[in-house]
N, C-alpha and C positions, 0 to 999 in steps of 0.2 A: 521858527521852523521855516525852511524854504520849500518852494514847490518841488524841487528835486528830492528833498528828503521825504516829503509826503508821498510822492509818486514811488520812490524807492521802497518805502514801508508797505505800500499797497502791493507792489509787485512781489516783494519778498513774502508778504503775508499770503498772497495768492498761491505762490509756489509751496510754501510750508503747509498751508491749509489743504491744498490739493494732495500733497504727499500724505498728510494725515488721513484724508478720506480714502486714498488709494490703499493704505496699509490696514485700514479698519475694515474687517469683513462685514458683509451685509450691506443693506441699503440704508442710507442716512437721510431722514426727511428734513434736511436743512438746505437752504438756498446757497448760491455762490457768494452773496454778500456776507452772510453769516460765516461761511467758510473762510473768507478772507479776514474777517474780524478775528476769528479763532486763530488763524495763522499768524496774524500780527501780534496778538497777545502771546502766543506760544513762542514766537521768535524773540520777543522782548524778555520774557521770563527765562527762556533757554540761554540767552546771552548773559543775563544777570547771574544765573546759576553757574555758568561756565567761568565767569570772572571771579566769583566767590571761591570756586574750587581751584582757581589758579591755572586754568587752561590757557596756554600760550596763544597769542594772536599771531598768525602766520601770514605771509604775503599771498598765499593761495587760499584754498578752501579750508576752513577750520572744521574738519570732519567730526571731531568730538562734539563741538558746539552744534553742528548741523543735526547730528543724531539726537542730541538732547531736545532740540527744537521740534523735530519730527515726532519724537515720542510724546512730548507735551501736546502737540497738535492732535495726535491720535487720541490721547486721553480727553482733550478738550472737545473734539468732534463727537466722541462717544458720549460725553456728558450732555452736551447741547442736544444731540440727536435723541438721547433718552428723555430729556425734559420736553423737547418739542413733540416727540412721539406720544408721550403720555397726555399732553395737553390737547391733542387732536382726537383722542378716543372718546 
């Protein structure tokens, strides 16, 4: 892995994770680093699912893949926030 690919994964993870938090109603008791980690994982899993489903890679934004990634980020943020919220009570 190169520095560029690591930085790219962090940036994409931050964007996907932030979108996941934005679309999840309520307050999530997780920090930004955990949000980025959830976003990176959601982006990787979303890309893998899109490839398995045969979603075409286009020269622009792959909207179907992006929607899958954001939905997975919403689910991931919700799960992590639920786990973190219960452990703090």
